[in-house]
C-alpha atoms as one frame of an Amber mdcrd trajectory, in Angstrom:
protein
   0.043   0.097  -0.092   2.845   2.455   0.971   4.562   1.516  -2.451   1.484
   2.445  -4.203   1.064   5.763  -2.442   4.780   6.629  -3.203   4.171   5.791
  -6.754   0.995   7.932  -7.077   2.921  10.899  -5.468   5.900  10.604  -7.887
   3.277  10.407 -10.775   1.500  13.445  -9.691   4.911  15.265  -9.395   5.996
  14.209 -12.901   2.468  14.957 -14.200   2.733  18.541 -12.686   6.111  19.152
 -14.157   4.925  18.096 -17.624   1.846  20.393 -17.354   4.079  23.435 -16.893
   4.444  24.688 -20.663   8.073  25.220 -21.794   7.176  27.971 -24.253   6.117
  31.587 -24.019   3.034  33.003 -25.633   2.440  36.650 -26.973  -1.071  37.605
 -27.908  -3.498  40.688 -28.089  -5.505  42.923 -30.157  -4.538  46.059 -32.265
  -7.180  48.475 -33.442  -7.089  49.847 -36.906  -4.846  46.967 -38.079  -6.915
  45.227 -40.777  -4.693  44.080 -43.414  -1.465  45.157 -41.665   1.396  42.681
 -41.757   2.618  42.043 -38.056   6.138  40.743 -37.701   7.321  38.864 -34.573
  11.177  39.501 -34.282  14.243  38.492 -32.116  16.240  41.476 -31.548  19.859
  39.871 -31.745  23.040  41.889 -31.032  23.961  42.450 -34.698  20.814  41.148
 -36.590  16.908  41.102 -36.577  15.701  37.473 -36.832  12.136  37.280 -38.126
  10.439  34.449 -36.032   6.937  34.736 -37.474   4.451  37.118 -39.275   0.710
  37.361 -39.813  -1.796  39.617 -41.385  -4.049  41.252 -38.793  -7.866  40.528
 -39.252 -10.602  43.270 -38.988 -10.650  42.332 -35.100  -7.024  42.949 -34.939
  -6.231  39.968 -32.854  -2.888  38.112 -33.068  -0.893  35.323 -31.372   2.530
  34.205 -31.323   4.624  31.592 -29.285   8.052  30.797 -29.080  10.770  29.113
 -27.015  13.864  30.391 -25.068  15.730  29.213 -22.205  16.666  32.750 -20.931
  15.058  36.320 -21.268  15.606  37.908 -24.533  14.805  41.119 -26.595  12.020
  40.970 -29.095  10.078  43.400 -31.468   6.428  43.416 -32.570   6.666  45.560
 -35.788   4.656  46.595 -38.749   7.021  48.953 -40.272  10.643  50.099 -39.277
   9.401  53.144 -37.343   6.279  51.416 -35.784   7.387  48.847 -33.184   7.078
  47.690 -29.727  10.331  46.437 -27.803   9.641  43.586 -25.414  11.704  41.567
 -23.006  10.244  38.029 -22.920  11.159  35.419 -20.147  10.909  31.607 -21.079
   7.406  31.123 -19.781   5.680  34.331 -20.037   2.083  34.891 -20.897   1.855
  38.495 -22.494  -1.054  40.311 -23.692  -0.854  43.556 -25.607  -3.656  45.977
 -26.693  -3.013  49.181 -28.693  -3.504  50.868 -32.081  -1.668  49.255 -35.042
  -1.233  52.748 -36.765   1.032  54.082 -34.079   2.650  51.784 -31.465   4.794
  54.272 -29.740   4.341  53.953 -25.973   0.424  54.108 -26.333  -0.235  50.481
 -25.531  -1.097  48.226 -22.608   0.726  45.222 -21.751   0.218  42.525 -19.171
   2.097  39.398 -18.020   5.678  41.203 -18.504   6.957  43.545 -15.852  10.211
  43.569 -17.963   8.362  44.982 -21.083   6.508  47.457 -19.003   9.818  48.925
 -17.958  10.870  49.084 -21.699   7.813  50.924 -22.379   8.286  53.493 -19.696
  11.820  54.021 -20.466  11.009  54.677 -24.215   8.133  57.106 -23.204  10.413
  59.071 -20.980  12.982  59.348 -23.646  10.369  60.539 -26.393   8.946  63.120
 -24.062  12.477  64.561 -23.539  13.235  64.318 -27.169  10.098  66.170 -28.168
  10.908  68.915 -25.574  14.518  69.357 -27.087  12.826  69.603 -30.630  10.424
  72.193 -29.311  13.467  74.188 -27.718  15.392  73.760 -31.168  12.399  75.287
 -33.212  12.000  78.126 -30.649  15.787  78.850 -31.222  15.308  78.937 -35.055
  12.336  81.212 -34.640  14.423  83.832 -32.748  17.529  83.829 -35.087  17.952
  87.292 -36.490  15.499  88.993 -34.151  16.691  91.741 -31.703  15.865  89.601
 -28.643  17.897  86.738 -30.047  20.896  87.379 -27.853  18.448  87.202 -24.748
  16.808  83.972 -25.841  19.929  82.281 -26.846  21.419  81.760 -23.252  17.955
  80.930 -21.948  17.233  78.204 -24.426  20.579  76.887 -24.309  20.238  76.479
 -20.578  16.852  74.993 -20.805  18.133  72.520 -23.220  21.053  71.408 -21.163
  18.677  71.170 -18.122  16.370  68.706 -20.111  19.273  66.689 -21.037  20.589
  66.513 -17.596  17.225  65.586 -16.085  16.897  62.677 -18.585  20.366  61.522
 -17.763  19.648  61.440 -13.950  16.336  59.810 -14.661  18.264  57.029 -16.543
  20.941  56.569 -13.888  18.113  56.129 -11.399  16.362  53.835 -13.713  19.281
  51.695 -13.826  20.013  51.571 -10.246  16.413  50.298  -9.636  16.482  47.856
 -12.472  20.045  46.610 -12.478  19.192  42.935 -12.644  16.867  43.366 -15.576
  17.793  43.584 -19.409  15.848  46.772 -19.316  18.786  48.341 -17.634  21.059
  47.268 -20.601  18.813  48.922 -22.982  18.937  52.217 -20.780  22.738  52.308
 -21.177  22.393  52.939 -24.927  19.628  55.376 -25.314  20.181  58.239 -27.821
  18.482  61.401 -27.273  19.665  62.433 -30.781  21.566  61.158 -33.793  24.619
  59.435 -32.323  24.090  61.617 -29.198  23.988  59.009 -26.322  22.592  59.764
 -22.923  25.577  57.949 -21.231  29.121  57.946 -22.077  30.828  54.541 -21.650
  33.792  56.212 -20.205  32.437  59.147 -18.261  29.435  57.118 -16.803  31.585
  53.794 -16.706  30.321  52.969 -13.097  26.690  52.457 -14.471  27.911  50.083
 -17.420  30.092  48.250 -14.931  27.065  47.953 -12.616  24.723  46.535 -15.271
  27.613  44.073 -16.569  28.259  42.615 -13.153  24.442  42.131 -12.419  23.536
  40.619 -15.669  26.821  38.574 -16.134  25.951  36.864 -12.859  22.241  36.245
 -13.721  22.326  35.417 -17.426  25.843  35.031 -18.671  24.724  33.145 -21.745
  22.769  36.080 -23.115  24.356  37.368 -26.280  23.382  40.936 -25.452  25.165
  40.445 -22.026  28.200  38.914 -23.586  28.571  41.866 -25.953  28.216  44.167
 -22.959  30.976  42.219 -21.062  33.285  42.287 -24.042  32.695  46.161 -24.227
  33.518  46.555 -20.619  36.718  44.776 -20.855  37.676  47.122 -23.852  36.781
  50.178 -21.996  38.929  48.948 -19.034  41.881  48.441 -21.423  41.364  51.947
 -22.791  41.058  53.503 -19.484  44.094  51.851 -18.149  45.995  53.113 -21.276
  44.749  56.600 -20.873  45.790  56.622 -17.341  49.322  55.476 -18.143  49.451
  58.216 -20.976  48.102  60.825 -18.353  50.858  59.922 -15.895  53.546  60.009
 -18.646  52.537  63.646 -19.394  51.438  64.813 -15.949  52.659  68.023 -14.471
  56.187  67.583 -13.319  56.925  64.598 -15.761  59.902  65.059 -18.101  59.049
  65.833 -21.738  59.805  63.045 -24.086  62.493  63.800 -26.646  61.740  64.798
 -30.145  64.382  64.851 -32.789  63.025  66.289 -36.263  64.244  68.305 -39.197
  63.664  71.990 -39.578  62.600  73.654 -42.927  66.484  73.787 -43.613  66.777
  70.115 -43.092  68.755  70.267 -39.806  67.702  68.043 -36.943  66.747  70.048
 -33.836  66.491  68.270 -30.582  63.775  69.349 -28.015  66.481  68.660 -25.262
  68.815  70.989 -26.889  66.653  74.007 -25.418  67.255  73.069 -21.685  67.860
  76.127 -19.756  64.887  77.976 -21.372  61.172  77.975 -20.732  59.674  76.033
 -23.766  56.387  76.037 -25.306  56.128  72.674 -27.102  53.267  73.403 -29.555
  51.520  70.979 -32.004  49.695  72.729 -35.019  49.438  72.631 -38.895  48.782
  75.116 -41.600  45.391  73.504 -42.425  44.098  73.828 -38.819  41.972  76.974
 -38.513  42.051  77.116 -34.612  45.781  76.929 -34.780  46.053  79.756 -37.138
  43.715  81.913 -35.005  45.974  81.200 -32.023  49.211  81.970 -33.842  48.965
  85.941 -33.212  48.966  85.119 -29.463  51.965  83.114 -29.768  53.692  85.896
 -31.821  52.712  88.543 -29.451  54.147  86.582 -26.389  57.249  85.458 -28.154
  58.289  89.057 -28.980  57.518  89.806 -25.314  59.518  87.074 -23.613  61.948
  85.706 -26.061  64.832  87.784 -24.737  64.020  86.641 -21.173  64.443  82.945
 -21.813  61.368  81.914 -23.684  61.358  79.558 -26.803  58.688  78.038 -28.833
  59.342  74.535 -30.445  56.566  74.082 -32.834  55.736  70.603 -34.317  53.745
  70.744 -37.566  51.240  67.973 -38.551  51.370  69.307 -42.134  51.447  66.918
 -45.263  53.310  69.324 -47.666  56.463  71.170 -47.226  55.104  74.134 -49.376
  51.925  74.616 -47.131  54.193  74.269 -44.007  56.799  76.782 -45.028  54.440
  79.349 -46.681  52.296  79.449 -43.574  55.373  80.026 -41.293  56.313  83.138
 -43.481  52.571  84.440 -43.785  51.974  84.193 -39.982  55.440  85.533 -39.213
  56.349  82.617 -36.896  59.864  83.385 -36.143  60.953  80.278 -33.810  61.876
  76.729 -34.079  59.871  74.763 -36.543  60.074  71.082 -37.095  58.060  68.361
 -38.756  58.170  65.001 -40.646  55.329  66.010 -42.766  53.401  62.862 -41.886
  50.197  64.449 -40.880  48.379  62.376 -38.065  51.032  59.706 -38.423  53.694
  62.292 -37.256  55.868  60.425 -34.780  56.042  63.086 -32.037  52.143  63.517
 -32.244  51.763  59.774 -31.577  54.294  59.816 -28.882  52.550  62.706 -27.125
  49.160  61.016 -27.857  47.972  64.084 -29.564  44.103  63.683 -30.464  43.307
  67.106 -31.551  45.331  70.360 -32.410  46.256  72.976 -31.279  47.987  71.246
 -28.348  50.969  72.302 -26.259  52.998  71.661 -23.194  54.919  74.330 -21.396
  58.341  73.085 -20.095  60.404  74.427 -17.432  64.066  75.026 -17.758  64.870
  71.237 -16.878  62.522  70.150 -19.412  59.770  69.193 -17.068  56.006  69.774
 -17.875  54.564  72.612 -15.880  51.345  73.344 -17.852  49.365  71.976 -20.799
  47.055  73.346 -23.322  47.401  76.941 -22.535  45.886  79.374 -25.002  45.009
  83.002 -25.261  44.751  84.881 -21.853  45.774  81.616 -20.144  49.143  81.503
 -21.910  49.773  85.119 -21.395  49.172  84.988 -17.629  51.267  81.984 -17.150
  54.158  83.772 -18.970  53.645  86.694 -17.065  53.919  84.864 -13.730  57.028
  83.262 -14.970  58.976  86.251 -16.280  57.260  89.394 -14.802
């Protein structure tokens, strides 16, 4: 008898396990969708995989089902710009209602808290994008009017405030939903074309927070793997930048440069020890550099007899452009170049990412200031010589 009871219990357990479906379902009703083709798509890291599709009936009802062993991103879509983003777990039973003409955020969803979070995130983003568009239109309306100067600063501040508020909302969203795939999507929001809300380096802590949580929860997810790979690359870049910054930190010795001047004579940067030297990177084709040149000319005339020298490295490509600009701008100091544009050896050695760029060196060849321009350069030189 006891054996019979045990067998029955085991049978009930097995039966109960088998009755639990191993698939998810997605169904609902979209008004105004008669004849519209509705696609059910898996949103992969580098691809959109169409899983199923159907034509909506006059009643607008639809139903899809699928299998997955982990949470994944999906889309319901009629056109490229009319879609709903979903996060579906393996056994979710999701029901959606809305208008097939405009999915946007105007739909209701039951059976998926994760997908509700995605909808709320998108809704908030669209509100702020719309607000920024309104500010942009108002800005255009006032261009050329007498009150433009007054409105310009006000609208600029309003635009910055809108962006900052959305960024803070995004950070809070991530903190509250760090174990959800919705937090990963929050990392990559764009408030404008190629204008991301969060910066992978400046806001690295949030990227790392999401990576840590999701990599522990769903390490096999392709989206999570892609994030983890990006985190490792950012760490590598940050480490490299830290090493570079320390190499050119205030008090660090300037690295040697040995390049030919226009006459073909090689001039060593170290040969100028005993003077204060402005190591300046520029090019004839660089408009900001050309604008800055008169400041250099004025200060060179003022302090050259007091022990000030300029060692200017050009990122030009042609000798003619380089030499003619030296004469045209009256740049009567030391000039060197290998005429290799951005492949210039000193530019790569000093990790120059943009020009103009400069380093002020003391009499021992140690860096005492960086990227001084205009009044800032004049003030520093006055402090040293006057």
